C-alpha positions in Angstrom: -16.3 14.9 -15.1 -15.0 17.4 -12.5 -11.5 16.1 -11.4 -12.1 17.7 -7.9 -15.4 16.0 -7.2 -15.2 12.8 -5.2 -18.3 11.6 -7.2 -16.3 11.5 -10.4 -14.3 8.7 -9.0 -17.2 6.3 -8.3 -17.9 3.2 -10.3 -19.7 -0.1 -9.7 -17.8 -3.3 -9.2 -19.3 -6.7 -9.1 -18.6 -8.5 -5.9 -17.2 -11.5 -7.9 -14.4 -9.5 -9.3 -12.9 -8.7 -5.8 -10.0 -11.0 -5.6 -9.9 -13.1 -2.3 -6.7 -15.0 -3.2 -3.7 -14.2 -5.5 -3.2 -15.7 -8.9 -1.1 -18.9 -8.7 1.6 -18.6 -9.8 2.0 -14.9 -8.8 2.9 -13.7 -12.4 -0.1 -15.3 -14.0 -2.2 -12.3 -13.0 -3.7 -10.4 -15.9 -1.9 -7.1 -17.1 -3.7 -4.4 -18.8 -1.2 -2.2 -20.6 -2.2 1.2 -21.6 0.0 3.4 -23.9 -0.9 7.2 -23.5 0.9 8.1 -26.7 -1.0 5.8 -28.9 -4.2 5.6 -26.7 -4.0 1.8 -27.2 -5.0 -1.0 -24.7 -3.3 -4.3 -24.6 -4.5 -7.2 -22.6 -1.7 -9.6 -21.5 -0.3 -11.4 -18.5 2.0 -10.2 -15.9 4.7 -12.7 -16.9 4.8 -10.6 -20.2 5.7 -7.4 -18.4 9.4 -7.2 -19.6 8.1 -6.9 -23.2 6.5 -3.5 -22.3 9.0 -1.9 -20.1 10.7 1.0 -22.1 14.3 0.1 -22.8 16.0 3.2 -21.1 13.8 3.1 -18.1 14.8 2.7 -14.4 12.5 0.7 -12.0 11.9 1.9 -8.4 10.5 -0.7 -6.1 9.1 -0.3 -2.5 10.9 -2.8 -0.2 8.7 -2.5 2.8 7.8 -5.6 4.6 4.3 -6.3 6.2 4.2 -7.0 9.7 1.7 -9.3 11.5 -0.3 -6.2 12.6 -3.6 -7.7 13.6 -3.8 -9.0 17.2 -6.6 -10.7 19.1 -6.7 -10.2 22.9 -9.0 -9.5 25.7 -9.6 -7.0 28.5 -9.0 -8.2 32.2 -12.8 -8.3 32.4 -12.9 -10.9 29.5 -14.3 -8.7 26.7 -12.7 -9.7 23.4 -10.5 -7.0 21.6 -9.2 -6.9 18.1 -6.2 -4.5 17.7 -4.7 -3.4 14.4 -1.3 -1.6 14.6 -1.3 1.4 12.3 2.2 3.0 12.8 4.8 3.8 15.4 4.7 7.6 16.5 8.1 7.1 18.2 10.0 4.3 19.7 7.3 3.4 22.4 4.0 5.1 21.4 2.1 3.2 18.6 -1.0 4.4 16.8 -3.5 1.5 16.5 -7.2 0.9 15.8 -9.1 -1.0 18.3 -12.4 -3.0 17.7 -14.0 -3.0 21.1 -14.8 -0.3 23.8 -11.7 1.0 25.5 -10.9 3.9 27.8 -7.5 5.6 28.5 -5.4 3.4 30.8 -7.3 0.3 29.7 -5.0 -2.7 29.4 -5.5 -5.3 26.7 -3.9 -8.8 27.3 -2.5 -10.9 24.5 -0.7 -14.3 24.2 3.0 -14.5 25.3 2.5 -12.1 28.3 2.1 -9.1 25.8 0.1 -6.3 27.2 -1.1 -3.0 25.4 -2.0 -0.1 27.6 -4.2 2.7 25.9 -2.4 6.1 26.5 -4.7 8.2 24.4 -7.9 8.3 22.5 -7.5 10.3 19.2 -10.3 12.3 17.5 -10.1 10.2 14.2 -11.1 6.9 16.1 -7.4 5.7 16.4 -5.7 5.0 19.8 -2.4 5.5 21.1 -0.9 2.5 23.0 2.3 1.3 24.7 3.3 -2.4 24.6 4.6 -4.3 27.6 6.0 -7.8 28.2 6.6 -9.0 31.7 6.1 -5.4 32.9 8.9 -4.2 30.6 7.9 -1.4 28.3 8.8 -2.4 24.6 10.4 -0.4 21.8 8.6 -1.0 18.5 11.6 -3.0 17.1 11.4 -5.3 20.1 7.7 -5.7 19.6 8.1 -7.0 16.1 9.4 -10.6 16.8 6.7 -11.0 19.4 3.8 -10.2 17.1 5.4 -12.2 14.3 4.7 -15.2 16.6 1.2 -14.2 17.8 -0.1 -11.8 15.3 -2.0 -12.2 12.1 -1.5 -11.1 8.5 -3.5 -7.8 8.2 -5.5 -8.6 5.2 -7.5 -5.6 4.0 -11.2 -5.3 4.9 -12.5 -6.1 1.5 -10.9 -9.5 1.4 -13.8 -11.1 3.3 -12.0 -13.9 5.0 -9.6 -14.7 7.8 -5.9 -14.9 7.0 -4.3 -18.3 6.7 -0.7 -19.7 6.4 -0.4 -19.0 2.7 -1.0 -15.4 3.2 2.4 -15.1 5.2 4.0 -15.6 1.8 1.4 -14.5 -0.7 0.7 -11.0 1.0 4.5 -10.1 0.9 6.7 -9.1 -2.0 9.6 -11.4 -3.0 11.9 -8.4 -2.2 10.4 -7.2 1.0 13.1 -6.5 3.6 12.3 -3.6 5.9 9.6 -4.4 8.5 6.9 -1.8 9.2 4.0 -1.8 6.8 0.5 -2.9 7.8 -0.5 -3.2 4.1 1.4 -4.7 1.3 2.5 -2.5 -1.8 0.2 -4.7 -3.9 1.7 -4.1 -7.5 4.9 -5.7 -6.2 3.1 -8.9 -5.2 3.1 -10.2 -8.8 6.8 -10.6 -9.1 8.3 -14.0 -8.9 12.0 -14.2 -7.8 13.0 -15.2 -11.4 11.1 -12.4 -13.1 12.4 -9.8 -10.6 15.9 -11.0 -11.3 15.5 -10.9 -15.1 14.1 -7.3 -15.0 16.9 -6.1 -12.6 19.5 -7.5 -15.0 18.1 -5.6 -17.9 17.3 -2.3 -16.2 18.8 0.2 -13.7 16.7 -0.3 -10.4 16.6 0.8 -6.9 14.6 0.5 -3.7 12.7 3.1 -1.6 10.7 2.2 1.6 7.4 3.5 2.4 5.8 1.8 5.4 2.2 1.6 4.2 -0.4 2.5 7.0 -4.0 1.4 7.2 -4.8 5.0 6.0 -4.2 3.8 2.5 -7.7 2.3 2.7 -9.4 5.2 4.1 -12.3 6.2 1.7 -12.6 9.9 0.5 -15.9 11.0 2.2 -15.8 14.7 1.4 -17.5 16.2 -1.7 -14.3 18.0 -2.8 -11.2 15.8 -2.9 -8.9 18.6 -1.8 -10.7 18.6 1.5 -9.6 15.1 2.3 -7.0 14.8 5.2 -4.2 12.7 3.6 -2.6 10.2 5.9 1.2 10.3 6.6 3.6 7.5 6.3 7.3 7.0 7.0 9.6 6.9 3.8 13.2 6.3 3.2 15.0 6.9 -0.2 18.1 4.7 -0.6 21.2 6.3 -2.1 20.8 4.2 -5.2 17.3 5.6 -5.6 18.4 9.1 -5.0 21.0 8.8 -7.7 18.3 7.6 -10.2 15.8 10.3 -9.2 18.4 13.1 -9.4 19.3 12.0 -13.0 17.1 12.6 -16.1 16.6 8.8 -16.8 12.9 7.9 -17.2 11.4 6.2 -14.1 8.9 3.2 -13.9 7.3 3.4 -10.4 6.3 0.0 -9.2 3.1 0.7 -7.3 1.2 3.8 -5.9 3.3 3.6 -2.7 6.7 4.0 -4.6 5.0 6.8 -6.6 3.9 8.6 -3.5 7.5 8.4 -2.1 9.2 9.4 -5.4 6.9 12.5 -5.9 7.1 13.6 -2.2 10.9 13.6 -2.6 10.7 15.4 -5.9 8.2 18.1 -4.7 9.5 18.7 -1.1 13.2 19.6 -1.4 14.7 16.2 -2.1 14.7 15.0 1.5 15.7 11.4 1.8 13.7 10.3 4.7 10.9 11.5 6.9 7.0 11.5 6.7 5.3 11.6 3.3 1.7 12.8 3.0 1.4 13.7 -0.7 -1.8 13.5 -2.4 -1.6 13.0 -6.1 -4.7 13.7 -8.3 -5.4 15.4 -11.7 -4.8 18.9 -10.3 -1.6 17.7 -8.6 0.2 15.6 -11.3 3.4 13.5 -10.9 6.6 15.4 -11.9 9.2 12.8 -11.8 7.5 9.4 -12.4 7.0 8.6 -16.1 5.3 5.2 -16.0 3.2 3.5 -13.4 2.6 -0.2 -12.6 -0.3 -0.6 -10.3 -3.3 -2.9 -9.3 -6.9 -1.9 -9.7 -8.2 0.3 -6.7 -11.3 1.0 -4.6 -14.0 3.5 -5.8 -13.5 7.1 -4.3 -10.0 6.2 -3.1 -6.9 8.2 -3.1 -5.2 5.5 -5.0 -7.7 5.8 -7.8 -7.2 9.6 -7.8 -3.5 8.9 -8.1 -4.0 6.9 -11.2 -6.2 9.7 -12.6 -3.1 12.1 -12.0 -1.4 10.1 -14.8 -4.3 9.7 -17.3 -7.1 12.1 -16.1 -10.6 11.0 -14.7 -12.4 10.1 -17.9 -9.5 7.8 -19.3 -9.3 6.2 -15.7 -13.0 5.5 -15.8 -12.6 4.1 -19.4 -9.8 1.8 -18.3 -11.7 0.6 -15.3 -14.9 -0.1 -17.4 -12.6 -2.1 -19.9 -11.2 -4.1 -17.0 -14.6 -4.8 -15.5 -15.7 -5.9 -19.0 -12.8 -8.2 -19.4 -13.3 -9.6 -15.9 -10.1 -8.5 -14.4 -9.7 -9.2 -10.6 -9.6 -6.1 -8.4 -7.7 -4.9 -5.2 -4.8 -6.2 -3.3 -4.8 -9.8 -4.5 -6.1 -8.7 -8.1 -4.7 -8.1 -11.4 -2.4 -5.2 -12.6 -2.2 -2.3 -15.0 0.8 -0.7 -16.5 0.6 3.0 -17.7 3.1 4.0 -20.3 
């Protein structure tokens, strides 16, 4: 398989293996452990994770918090509009996706006297809007408590149902603290508070922040993966994480989002915060992350290509075929894999 061809990352997934709800409790998700040194696979459960974390290893978590980024409103004419916040461009200008026809200067009306004014139509299909309440222009941080009341949890498109009250807790890690993501760092969703505390007592750990954008779900639709325009996301490396990353201690990255953050830091001058747009794949391998904890990802996705940057295309396809055979559950609310 050619690692640069998008077709190398395709696979068939039966619909019944797409998880629409998480495991209950969280840590009862399945866990596939793959050891690269021994080329062995172990099938276990997430609550057994501690057994497999190398002793001298530090863990890096993404502490981003998912916002209620999906809003339902209407135009003054009455036409229904669905708006999905993608990311703030600055304090006032917000990049969004809108379902429904809008032009520049269109106003969209929501509950609580919230109004979005379309400022610009982007070539990629996204829109730039400003938000107002009672004619006062809102900064992004002032918008957050409003959408927390009237917005909806932005479940990914492949979870084919509307969000409900349980998703407010389930689609959020137990250590989420910095608001700004429109998609959860899904490997983190398996940790219970108790398990997280146990692991953090045994190992060095730290947090980074990567505010995951909806671009994480964008499929690669070019033939050669390096022609894919990689999306950009805001990141911040805490001082504790910087200390670990600047040392030689082995790192277990919890999730693809933490991995992208760590590797962008390592490969781009060790800058602690800014915009990250790193595309990891077999021809652009990780240089600082030693071990990866992740969920099972979409065919032809940059996240699947990131997994292949650790183990290669052929082994990635083997591991996914094994997971499908063993009826692992896939995607955001699905099961997990640990690559050692």
